[in-house]
C-alpha positions as CSV (number, residue, x, y, z in Angstrom):
1,M,-7.8,25.0,-32.4
2,E,-11.7,24.0,-32.2
3,T,-13.1,23.9,-28.7
4,R,-14.2,20.3,-27.7
5,S,-15.8,20.7,-24.3
6,Y,-17.3,18.6,-21.6
7,L,-19.7,20.0,-19.1
8,L,-19.7,18.6,-15.6
9,D,-22.3,19.8,-13.2
10,V,-21.1,19.4,-9.5
11,S,-23.7,21.7,-8.0
12,G,-26.1,20.2,-5.5
13,D,-23.2,18.7,-3.6
14,R,-22.4,16.1,-6.1
15,I,-18.5,16.5,-5.9
16,P,-16.5,13.8,-7.5
17,T,-13.5,12.3,-5.6
18,W,-10.0,13.6,-6.7
19,D,-9.4,10.1,-8.4
20,S,-12.6,10.5,-10.4
21,F,-11.3,14.0,-11.5
22,V,-8.0,12.4,-12.4
23,R,-9.7,9.7,-14.5
24,L,-12.0,12.2,-16.2
25,V,-9.2,14.5,-17.2
26,D,-7.1,11.6,-18.6
27,V,-10.1,10.3,-20.6
28,M,-10.8,13.8,-21.9
29,E,-7.1,14.0,-23.1
30,R,-7.4,10.7,-24.9
31,L,-10.7,11.7,-26.5
32,R,-9.0,15.0,-27.4
33,L,-11.5,17.1,-25.5
34,N,-9.7,20.4,-24.7
35,Q,-12.1,22.1,-22.3
36,L,-13.8,21.1,-19.0
37,E,-16.7,23.3,-18.0
38,L,-17.4,22.8,-14.3
39,R,-20.6,24.1,-13.1
40,V,-20.1,24.6,-9.4
41,G,-23.1,26.6,-8.5
42,H,-23.3,26.7,-4.6
43,A,-20.7,23.9,-4.3
44,F,-17.9,26.3,-3.9
45,T,-16.6,28.0,-0.5
46,Y,-17.8,31.6,-1.4
47,V,-16.3,33.8,1.4
48,G,-19.1,35.6,3.2
49,H,-21.8,33.3,1.9
50,E,-21.2,30.4,4.2
51,D,-25.0,30.1,4.6
52,V,-25.0,28.9,1.0
53,W,-22.6,26.0,1.3
54,D,-22.9,25.3,5.1
55,G,-23.6,21.6,5.6
56,T,-22.3,20.4,2.3
57,S,-18.8,19.4,0.9
58,P,-18.0,22.3,-1.4
59,L,-14.9,22.7,-3.5
60,T,-12.2,25.1,-2.1
61,P,-10.0,27.5,-3.9
62,G,-7.0,25.1,-3.3
63,Q,-9.0,22.3,-4.8
64,L,-9.8,24.3,-8.0
65,R,-6.2,25.3,-8.3
66,R,-5.0,21.7,-8.0
67,L,-7.7,20.6,-10.7
68,S,-6.6,23.5,-12.9
69,S,-3.0,22.3,-12.7
70,L,-4.1,18.8,-13.6
71,C,-6.1,20.1,-16.5
72,D,-3.2,22.2,-17.7
73,A,-0.8,19.2,-17.7
74,H,-3.2,17.4,-19.8
75,G,-3.9,20.1,-22.3
76,V,-7.4,20.8,-21.0
77,R,-8.7,24.3,-20.3
78,L,-10.9,24.5,-17.0
79,V,-13.7,26.8,-17.1
80,C,-15.8,27.2,-13.9
81,A,-19.2,28.6,-13.9
């Protein structure tokens, strides 16, 4: 199957709400987009690099696992960069 992707840049502390992620993945499924490229940059809780994301609202591993499960349920592959 051909890859039809959407790039969402959440670096710079522009993290969508959970409801926004749900709506996005739902719309992607309806548009037959099958890959969500999530550019997280420093917006992730990198262990040992707290100084990079300190004072922001970064994504946690648990949130990314939850988002990955949501994407899987809608036939969308999650790719984090």
